[in-house]
Backbone atoms as SQL, in Angstrom:
CREATE TABLE atoms (id INTEGER PRIMARY KEY, chain TEXT, resi INTEGER, resn TEXT, atom TEXT, x REAL, y REAL, z REAL);
INSERT INTO atoms VALUES
  (1, 'A', 1, 'MET', 'N', 83.061, 96.990, 96.552),
  (2, 'A', 1, 'MET', 'CA', 83.229, 97.839, 97.706),
  (3, 'A', 1, 'MET', 'C', 84.692, 98.209, 97.899),
  (4, 'A', 2, 'ARG', 'N', 85.568, 97.246, 97.672),
  (5, 'A', 2, 'ARG', 'CA', 86.998, 97.528, 97.849),
  (6, 'A', 2, 'ARG', 'C', 87.480, 98.588, 96.870),
  (7, 'A', 3, 'THR', 'N', 86.943, 98.561, 95.671),
  (8, 'A', 3, 'THR', 'CA', 87.332, 99.539, 94.662),
  (9, 'A', 3, 'THR', 'C', 86.921, 100.939, 95.094),
  (10, 'A', 4, 'ALA', 'N', 85.751, 101.061, 95.696),
  (11, 'A', 4, 'ALA', 'CA', 85.290, 102.366, 96.169),
  (12, 'A', 4, 'ALA', 'C', 86.191, 102.884, 97.279),
  (13, 'A', 5, 'VAL', 'N', 86.644, 101.999, 98.153),
  (14, 'A', 5, 'VAL', 'CA', 87.542, 102.404, 99.235),
  (15, 'A', 5, 'VAL', 'C', 88.880, 102.849, 98.664),
  (16, 'A', 6, 'LYS', 'N', 89.392, 102.133, 97.681),
  (17, 'A', 6, 'LYS', 'CA', 90.654, 102.528, 97.045),
  (18, 'A', 6, 'LYS', 'C', 90.505, 103.866, 96.341),
  (19, 'A', 7, 'ALA', 'N', 89.394, 104.056, 95.649),
  (20, 'A', 7, 'ALA', 'CA', 89.160, 105.316, 94.954),
  (21, 'A', 7, 'ALA', 'C', 89.055, 106.463, 95.954),
  (22, 'A', 8, 'ASP', 'N', 88.434, 106.211, 97.084),
  (23, 'A', 8, 'ASP', 'CA', 88.314, 107.229, 98.127),
  (24, 'A', 8, 'ASP', 'C', 89.699, 107.644, 98.628),
  (25, 'A', 9, 'ARG', 'N', 90.570, 106.685, 98.828),
  (26, 'A', 9, 'ARG', 'CA', 91.935, 106.990, 99.274),
  (27, 'A', 9, 'ARG', 'C', 92.693, 107.810, 98.231),
  (28, 'A', 10, 'MET', 'N', 92.538, 107.456, 96.980),
  (29, 'A', 10, 'MET', 'CA', 93.237, 108.176, 95.912),
  (30, 'A', 10, 'MET', 'C', 92.727, 109.613, 95.794),
  (31, 'A', 11, 'VAL', 'N', 91.420, 109.798, 95.894),
  (32, 'A', 11, 'VAL', 'CA', 90.852, 111.142, 95.833),
  (33, 'A', 11, 'VAL', 'C', 91.328, 111.966, 97.028),
  (34, 'A', 12, 'GLU', 'N', 91.375, 111.342, 98.198),
  (35, 'A', 12, 'GLU', 'CA', 91.851, 112.040, 99.392),
  (36, 'A', 12, 'GLU', 'C', 93.293, 112.514, 99.215),
  (37, 'A', 13, 'MET', 'N', 94.131, 111.651, 98.663),
  (38, 'A', 13, 'MET', 'CA', 95.529, 112.043, 98.445),
  (39, 'A', 13, 'MET', 'C', 95.632, 113.140, 97.381),
  (40, 'A', 14, 'ALA', 'N', 94.787, 113.075, 96.367),
  (41, 'A', 14, 'ALA', 'CA', 94.843, 114.072, 95.297),
  (42, 'A', 14, 'ALA', 'C', 94.394, 115.449, 95.767),
  (43, 'A', 15, 'LEU', 'N', 93.465, 115.495, 96.704),
  (44, 'A', 15, 'LEU', 'CA', 92.942, 116.781, 97.167),
  (45, 'A', 15, 'LEU', 'C', 93.669, 117.343, 98.388),
  (46, 'A', 16, 'THR', 'N', 94.482, 116.546, 99.034),
  (47, 'A', 16, 'THR', 'CA', 95.137, 116.969, 100.278),
  (48, 'A', 16, 'THR', 'C', 96.063, 118.156, 100.054),
  (49, 'A', 17, 'LEU', 'N', 96.955, 118.075, 99.105),
  (50, 'A', 17, 'LEU', 'CA', 97.939, 119.149, 98.900),
  (51, 'A', 17, 'LEU', 'C', 97.285, 120.459, 98.457),
  (52, 'A', 18, 'PRO', 'N', 96.428, 120.459, 97.450),
  (53, 'A', 18, 'PRO', 'CA', 95.801, 121.731, 97.081),
  (54, 'A', 18, 'PRO', 'C', 94.958, 122.337, 98.208),
  (55, 'A', 19, 'ALA', 'N', 94.267, 121.498, 98.964),
  (56, 'A', 19, 'ALA', 'CA', 93.456, 122.014, 100.067),
  (57, 'A', 19, 'ALA', 'C', 94.333, 122.625, 101.152),
  (58, 'A', 20, 'ALA', 'N', 95.445, 121.971, 101.476),
  (59, 'A', 20, 'ALA', 'CA', 96.342, 122.493, 102.506),
  (60, 'A', 20, 'ALA', 'C', 96.969, 123.815, 102.070),
  (61, 'A', 21, 'VAL', 'N', 97.357, 123.910, 100.803),
  (62, 'A', 21, 'VAL', 'CA', 97.937, 125.159, 100.297),
  (63, 'A', 21, 'VAL', 'C', 96.892, 126.270, 100.324),
  (64, 'A', 22, 'PHE', 'N', 95.668, 125.958, 99.945),
  (65, 'A', 22, 'PHE', 'CA', 94.605, 126.958, 99.948),
  (66, 'A', 22, 'PHE', 'C', 94.318, 127.458, 101.363),
  (67, 'A', 23, 'VAL', 'N', 94.251, 126.547, 102.320),
  (68, 'A', 23, 'VAL', 'CA', 94.006, 126.936, 103.709),
  (69, 'A', 23, 'VAL', 'C', 95.165, 127.774, 104.234),
  (70, 'A', 24, 'GLY', 'N', 96.398, 127.377, 103.926),
  (71, 'A', 24, 'GLY', 'CA', 97.561, 128.168, 104.339),
  (72, 'A', 24, 'GLY', 'C', 97.534, 129.559, 103.741),
  (73, 'A', 25, 'TRP', 'N', 97.154, 129.650, 102.480),
  (74, 'A', 25, 'TRP', 'CA', 97.059, 130.956, 101.817),
  (75, 'A', 25, 'TRP', 'C', 95.993, 131.826, 102.473),
  (76, 'A', 26, 'LEU', 'N', 94.822, 131.236, 102.764),
  (77, 'A', 26, 'LEU', 'CA', 93.751, 131.995, 103.404),
  (78, 'A', 26, 'LEU', 'C', 94.165, 132.513, 104.781),
  (79, 'A', 27, 'ILE', 'N', 94.808, 131.662, 105.571),
  (80, 'A', 27, 'ILE', 'CA', 95.260, 132.094, 106.895),
  (81, 'A', 27, 'ILE', 'C', 96.297, 133.199, 106.756),
  (82, 'A', 28, 'GLY', 'N', 97.233, 133.026, 105.825),
  (83, 'A', 28, 'GLY', 'CA', 98.244, 134.061, 105.589),
  (84, 'A', 28, 'GLY', 'C', 97.625, 135.361, 105.117),
  (85, 'A', 29, 'LEU', 'N', 96.647, 135.285, 104.248),
  (86, 'A', 29, 'LEU', 'CA', 95.972, 136.480, 103.754),
  (87, 'A', 29, 'LEU', 'C', 95.242, 137.206, 104.885),
  (88, 'A', 30, 'GLY', 'N', 94.592, 136.425, 105.732),
  (89, 'A', 30, 'GLY', 'CA', 93.918, 137.020, 106.884),
  (90, 'A', 30, 'GLY', 'C', 94.900, 137.708, 107.824),
  (91, 'A', 31, 'LEU', 'N', 96.027, 137.073, 108.058),
  (92, 'A', 31, 'LEU', 'CA', 97.050, 137.689, 108.909),
  (93, 'A', 31, 'LEU', 'C', 97.636, 138.934, 108.250),
  (94, 'A', 32, 'ASP', 'N', 97.809, 138.894, 106.933),
  (95, 'A', 32, 'ASP', 'CA', 98.294, 140.076, 106.204),
  (96, 'A', 32, 'ASP', 'C', 97.367, 141.269, 106.429),
  (97, 'A', 33, 'ARG', 'N', 96.099, 141.042, 106.282),
  (98, 'A', 33, 'ARG', 'CA', 95.136, 142.149, 106.434),
  (99, 'A', 33, 'ARG', 'C', 95.061, 142.616, 107.883),
  (100, 'A', 34, 'TRP', 'N', 95.126, 141.673, 108.815),
  (101, 'A', 34, 'TRP', 'CA', 95.028, 142.020, 110.219),
  (102, 'A', 34, 'TRP', 'C', 96.255, 142.797, 110.697),
  (103, 'A', 35, 'LEU', 'N', 97.442, 142.353, 110.233),
  (104, 'A', 35, 'LEU', 'CA', 98.695, 142.975, 110.672),
  (105, 'A', 35, 'LEU', 'C', 99.211, 144.034, 109.698),
  (106, 'A', 36, 'HIS', 'N', 98.488, 144.318, 108.636),
  (107, 'A', 36, 'HIS', 'CA', 98.859, 145.316, 107.624),
  (108, 'A', 36, 'HIS', 'C', 100.251, 145.020, 107.037),
  (109, 'A', 37, 'GLN', 'N', 100.415, 143.768, 106.632),
  (110, 'A', 37, 'GLN', 'CA', 101.651, 143.332, 105.986),
  (111, 'A', 37, 'GLN', 'C', 101.311, 142.841, 104.581),
  (112, 'A', 38, 'HIS', 'N', 102.350, 142.514, 103.816),
  (113, 'A', 38, 'HIS', 'CA', 102.127, 142.037, 102.453),
  (114, 'A', 38, 'HIS', 'C', 102.970, 140.802, 102.118),
  (115, 'A', 39, 'TRP', 'N', 103.444, 140.089, 103.115),
  (116, 'A', 39, 'TRP', 'CA', 104.305, 138.951, 102.853),
  (117, 'A', 39, 'TRP', 'C', 103.876, 137.684, 103.597),
  (118, 'A', 40, 'ILE', 'N', 102.984, 137.794, 104.542),
  (119, 'A', 40, 'ILE', 'CA', 102.637, 136.643, 105.379),
  (120, 'A', 40, 'ILE', 'C', 101.887, 135.577, 104.578),
  (121, 'A', 41, 'TYR', 'N', 101.166, 135.970, 103.543),
  (122, 'A', 41, 'TYR', 'CA', 100.447, 134.979, 102.725),
  (123, 'A', 41, 'TYR', 'C', 101.417, 133.988, 102.088),
  (124, 'A', 42, 'MET', 'N', 102.632, 134.469, 101.752),
  (125, 'A', 42, 'MET', 'CA', 103.643, 133.552, 101.185),
  (126, 'A', 42, 'MET', 'C', 104.078, 132.521, 102.221),
  (127, 'A', 43, 'ALA', 'N', 104.275, 132.976, 103.450),
  (128, 'A', 43, 'ALA', 'CA', 104.625, 132.039, 104.520),
  (129, 'A', 43, 'ALA', 'C', 103.495, 131.030, 104.717),
  (130, 'A', 44, 'GLY', 'N', 102.251, 131.488, 104.627),
  (131, 'A', 44, 'GLY', 'CA', 101.107, 130.589, 104.741),
  (132, 'A', 44, 'GLY', 'C', 101.084, 129.545, 103.644),
  (133, 'A', 45, 'ILE', 'N', 101.449, 129.956, 102.443),
  (134, 'A', 45, 'ILE', 'CA', 101.508, 129.005, 101.328),
  (135, 'A', 45, 'ILE', 'C', 102.562, 127.938, 101.600),
  (136, 'A', 46, 'PHE', 'N', 103.736, 128.348, 102.066),
  (137, 'A', 46, 'PHE', 'CA', 104.801, 127.383, 102.338),
  (138, 'A', 46, 'PHE', 'C', 104.441, 126.456, 103.496),
  (139, 'A', 47, 'VAL', 'N', 103.798, 126.993, 104.513),
  (140, 'A', 47, 'VAL', 'CA', 103.342, 126.148, 105.618),
  (141, 'A', 47, 'VAL', 'C', 102.283, 125.163, 105.112),
  (142, 'A', 48, 'GLY', 'N', 101.395, 125.616, 104.243),
  (143, 'A', 48, 'GLY', 'CA', 100.390, 124.732, 103.662),
  (144, 'A', 48, 'GLY', 'C', 101.007, 123.629, 102.821),
  (145, 'A', 49, 'ILE', 'N', 102.041, 123.975, 102.062),
  (146, 'A', 49, 'ILE', 'CA', 102.735, 122.951, 101.268),
  (147, 'A', 49, 'ILE', 'C', 103.346, 121.899, 102.179),
  (148, 'A', 50, 'GLY', 'N', 104.006, 122.354, 103.233),
  (149, 'A', 50, 'GLY', 'CA', 104.606, 121.406, 104.181),
  (150, 'A', 50, 'GLY', 'C', 103.565, 120.524, 104.845),
  (151, 'A', 51, 'ALA', 'N', 102.471, 121.128, 105.280),
  (152, 'A', 51, 'ALA', 'CA', 101.408, 120.359, 105.926),
  (153, 'A', 51, 'ALA', 'C', 100.772, 119.367, 104.952),
  (154, 'A', 52, 'GLY', 'N', 100.593, 119.771, 103.705),
  (155, 'A', 52, 'GLY', 'CA', 100.017, 118.874, 102.704),
  (156, 'A', 52, 'GLY', 'C', 100.902, 117.671, 102.433),
  (157, 'A', 53, 'PHE', 'N', 102.211, 117.907, 102.283),
  (158, 'A', 53, 'PHE', 'CA', 103.117, 116.785, 102.050),
  (159, 'A', 53, 'PHE', 'C', 103.188, 115.860, 103.264),
  (160, 'A', 54, 'MET', 'N', 103.171, 116.431, 104.459),
  (161, 'A', 54, 'MET', 'CA', 103.176, 115.579, 105.656),
  (162, 'A', 54, 'MET', 'C', 101.945, 114.680, 105.687),
  (163, 'A', 55, 'GLN', 'N', 100.799, 115.223, 105.344),
  (164, 'A', 55, 'GLN', 'CA', 99.571, 114.421, 105.345),
  (165, 'A', 55, 'GLN', 'C', 99.614, 113.349, 104.255),
  (166, 'A', 56, 'ILE', 'N', 100.148, 113.679, 103.103),
  (167, 'A', 56, 'ILE', 'CA', 100.268, 112.676, 102.037),
  (168, 'A', 56, 'ILE', 'C', 101.187, 111.547, 102.474),
  (169, 'A', 57, 'PHE', 'N', 102.308, 111.881, 103.125),
  (170, 'A', 57, 'PHE', 'CA', 103.215, 110.836, 103.606),
  (171, 'A', 57, 'PHE', 'C', 102.544, 109.975, 104.672),
  (172, 'A', 58, 'ARG', 'N', 101.726, 110.577, 105.528),
  (173, 'A', 58, 'ARG', 'CA', 100.996, 109.790, 106.527),
  (174, 'A', 58, 'ARG', 'C', 100.020, 108.837, 105.853),
  (175, 'A', 59, 'LEU', 'N', 99.307, 109.325, 104.867),
  (176, 'A', 59, 'LEU', 'CA', 98.360, 108.466, 104.152),
  (177, 'A', 59, 'LEU', 'C', 99.079, 107.322, 103.438),
  (178, 'A', 60, 'MET', 'N', 100.216, 107.621, 102.839),
  (179, 'A', 60, 'MET', 'CA', 100.979, 106.576, 102.146),
  (180, 'A', 60, 'MET', 'C', 101.487, 105.522, 103.125),
  (181, 'A', 61, 'ARG', 'N', 101.971, 105.965, 104.294),
  (182, 'A', 61, 'ARG', 'CA', 102.463, 105.023, 105.294),
  (183, 'A', 61, 'ARG', 'C', 101.314, 104.146, 105.795),
  (184, 'A', 62, 'GLU', 'N', 100.146, 104.729, 105.993),
  (185, 'A', 62, 'GLU', 'CA', 98.976, 103.972, 106.426),
  (186, 'A', 62, 'GLU', 'C', 98.574, 102.949, 105.366),
  (187, 'A', 63, 'LEU', 'N', 98.605, 103.357, 104.114),
  (188, 'A', 63, 'LEU', 'CA', 98.265, 102.456, 103.024),
  (189, 'A', 63, 'LEU', 'C', 99.271, 101.311, 102.917),
  (190, 'A', 64, 'GLU', 'N', 100.556, 101.609, 103.087),
  (191, 'A', 64, 'GLU', 'CA', 101.578, 100.562, 103.078),
  (192, 'A', 64, 'GLU', 'C', 101.362, 99.566, 104.200),
  (193, 'A', 65, 'GLY', 'N', 100.996, 100.073, 105.378),
  (194, 'A', 65, 'GLY', 'CA', 100.722, 99.190, 106.510),
  (195, 'A', 65, 'GLY', 'C', 99.565, 98.256, 106.235),
  (196, 'A', 66, 'GLU', 'N', 98.522, 98.771, 105.605),
  (197, 'A', 66, 'GLU', 'CA', 97.380, 97.928, 105.262),
  (198, 'A', 66, 'GLU', 'C', 97.777, 96.856, 104.259),
  (199, 'A', 67, 'ILE', 'N', 98.585, 97.221, 103.287),
  (200, 'A', 67, 'ILE', 'CA', 99.032, 96.252, 102.283),
  (201, 'A', 67, 'ILE', 'C', 99.885, 95.176, 102.934),
  (202, 'A', 68, 'ASP', 'N', 100.803, 95.576, 103.833),
  (203, 'A', 68, 'ASP', 'CA', 101.646, 94.604, 104.526),
  (204, 'A', 68, 'ASP', 'C', 100.818, 93.657, 105.394),
  (205, 'A', 69, 'ARG', 'N', 99.806, 94.207, 106.095),
  (206, 'A', 69, 'ARG', 'CA', 98.951, 93.352, 106.919),
  (207, 'A', 69, 'ARG', 'C', 98.200, 92.338, 106.062),
  (208, 'A', 70, 'LYS', 'N', 97.718, 92.771, 104.898),
  (209, 'A', 70, 'LYS', 'CA', 97.008, 91.855, 104.014),
  (210, 'A', 70, 'LYS', 'C', 97.933, 90.769, 103.492),
  (211, 'A', 71, 'LYS', 'N', 99.178, 91.151, 103.178),
  (212, 'A', 71, 'LYS', 'CA', 100.135, 90.150, 102.696),
  (213, 'A', 71, 'LYS', 'C', 100.444, 89.133, 103.782),
  (214, 'A', 72, 'ARG', 'N', 100.682, 89.626, 105.016),
  (215, 'A', 72, 'ARG', 'CA', 100.977, 88.705, 106.118),
  (216, 'A', 72, 'ARG', 'C', 99.777, 87.809, 106.402),
  (217, 'A', 73, 'LYS', 'N', 98.592, 88.371, 106.344),
  (218, 'A', 73, 'LYS', 'CA', 97.385, 87.592, 106.594),
  (219, 'A', 73, 'LYS', 'C', 97.220, 86.528, 105.511),
  (220, 'A', 74, 'GLY', 'N', 97.495, 86.905, 104.265),
  (221, 'A', 74, 'GLY', 'CA', 97.405, 85.953, 103.160),
  (222, 'A', 74, 'GLY', 'C', 98.451, 84.864, 103.263),
  (223, 'A', 75, 'ASP', 'N', 99.687, 85.222, 103.652),
  (224, 'A', 75, 'ASP', 'CA', 100.751, 84.229, 103.816),
  (225, 'A', 75, 'ASP', 'C', 100.437, 83.290, 104.965),
  (226, 'A', 76, 'ALA', 'N', 99.904, 83.819, 106.063),
  (227, 'A', 76, 'ALA', 'CA', 99.559, 82.985, 107.207),
  (228, 'A', 76, 'ALA', 'C', 98.430, 82.036, 106.842),
  (229, 'A', 77, 'GLY', 'N', 97.463, 82.500, 106.076),
  (230, 'A', 77, 'GLY', 'CA', 96.352, 81.651, 105.660),
  (231, 'A', 77, 'GLY', 'C', 96.810, 80.522, 104.763),
  (232, 'A', 78, 'GLN', 'N', 97.757, 80.792, 103.868),
  (233, 'A', 78, 'GLN', 'CA', 98.283, 79.755, 102.992),
  (234, 'A', 78, 'GLN', 'C', 99.082, 78.744, 103.793),
  (235, 'A', 79, 'GLY', 'N', 99.850, 79.217, 104.756),
  (236, 'A', 79, 'GLY', 'CA', 100.640, 78.315, 105.596),
  (237, 'A', 79, 'GLY', 'C', 99.743, 77.406, 106.412),
  (238, 'A', 80, 'GLN', 'N', 98.652, 77.925, 106.939),
  (239, 'A', 80, 'GLN', 'CA', 97.725, 77.120, 107.709),
  (240, 'A', 80, 'GLN', 'C', 97.034, 76.109, 106.813),
  (241, 'A', 81, 'ALA', 'N', 96.690, 76.491, 105.611),
  (242, 'A', 81, 'ALA', 'CA', 96.035, 75.568, 104.687),
  (243, 'A', 81, 'ALA', 'C', 96.978, 74.434, 104.321),
  (244, 'A', 82, 'GLU', 'N', 98.254, 74.755, 104.088),
  (245, 'A', 82, 'GLU', 'CA', 99.222, 73.718, 103.756),
  (246, 'A', 82, 'GLU', 'C', 99.449, 72.797, 104.942),
  (247, 'A', 83, 'ALA', 'N', 99.504, 73.364, 106.150),
  (248, 'A', 83, 'ALA', 'CA', 99.675, 72.547, 107.350),
  (249, 'A', 83, 'ALA', 'C', 98.462, 71.629, 107.524),
  (250, 'A', 84, 'GLY', 'N', 97.275, 72.128, 107.241),
  (251, 'A', 84, 'GLY', 'CA', 96.066, 71.319, 107.337),
  (252, 'A', 84, 'GLY', 'C', 96.089, 70.172, 106.341),
  (253, 'A', 85, 'ASN', 'N', 96.611, 70.407, 105.136),
  (254, 'A', 85, 'ASN', 'CA', 96.716, 69.352, 104.134),
  (255, 'A', 85, 'ASN', 'C', 97.702, 68.288, 104.572),
  (256, 'A', 86, 'ASP', 'N', 98.781, 68.684, 105.237),
  (257, 'A', 86, 'ASP', 'CA', 99.766, 67.726, 105.719),
  (258, 'A', 86, 'ASP', 'C', 99.148, 66.806, 106.764),
  (259, 'A', 87, 'ARG', 'N', 98.336, 67.359, 107.629),
  (260, 'A', 87, 'ARG', 'CA', 97.700, 66.528, 108.652),
  (261, 'A', 87, 'ARG', 'C', 96.760, 65.515, 108.018),
  (262, 'A', 88, 'ILE', 'N', 96.048, 65.924, 107.011),
  (263, 'A', 88, 'ILE', 'CA', 95.131, 65.004, 106.337),
  (264, 'A', 88, 'ILE', 'C', 95.928, 63.860, 105.727),
  (265, 'A', 89, 'ASP', 'N', 97.064, 64.176, 105.094),
  (266, 'A', 89, 'ASP', 'CA', 97.891, 63.143, 104.480),
  (267, 'A', 89, 'ASP', 'C', 98.461, 62.213, 105.533),
  (268, 'A', 90, 'GLU', 'N', 98.810, 62.735, 106.705),
  (269, 'A', 90, 'GLU', 'CA', 99.374, 61.904, 107.758),
  (270, 'A', 90, 'GLU', 'C', 98.320, 60.959, 108.335),
  (271, 'A', 91, 'GLU', 'N', 97.071, 61.435, 108.441),
  (272, 'A', 91, 'GLU', 'CA', 96.019, 60.606, 109.013),
  (273, 'A', 91, 'GLU', 'C', 95.576, 59.509, 108.043),
  (274, 'A', 92, 'HIS', 'N', 95.593, 59.809, 106.754),
  (275, 'A', 92, 'HIS', 'CA', 95.139, 58.853, 105.736),
  (276, 'A', 92, 'HIS', 'C', 96.249, 58.612, 104.733),
  (277, 'A', 93, 'PRO', 'N', 97.098, 57.602, 104.999),
  (278, 'A', 93, 'PRO', 'CA', 98.215, 57.352, 104.062),
  (279, 'A', 93, 'PRO', 'C', 97.783, 56.796, 102.739);
């Protein structure tokens, strides 16, 4: 199950930038036709690139936070286990 969740995150990151650029291009193209211009689609592409990178950075920060929480949880669990072993040794010399 964990592997599927990791794969889902990787696929999400891989599709985020192209999807954002495509949406930006579509919005720019629509504005071009509506306003009878020929340059707004480029602005839409650049806005899509920026939005895609921002989302990728958010996903990476979220993933880092999860990794840090797991490390802290693992370190705390090991510390508690070692403390529990010390008590056993103290009770039974």
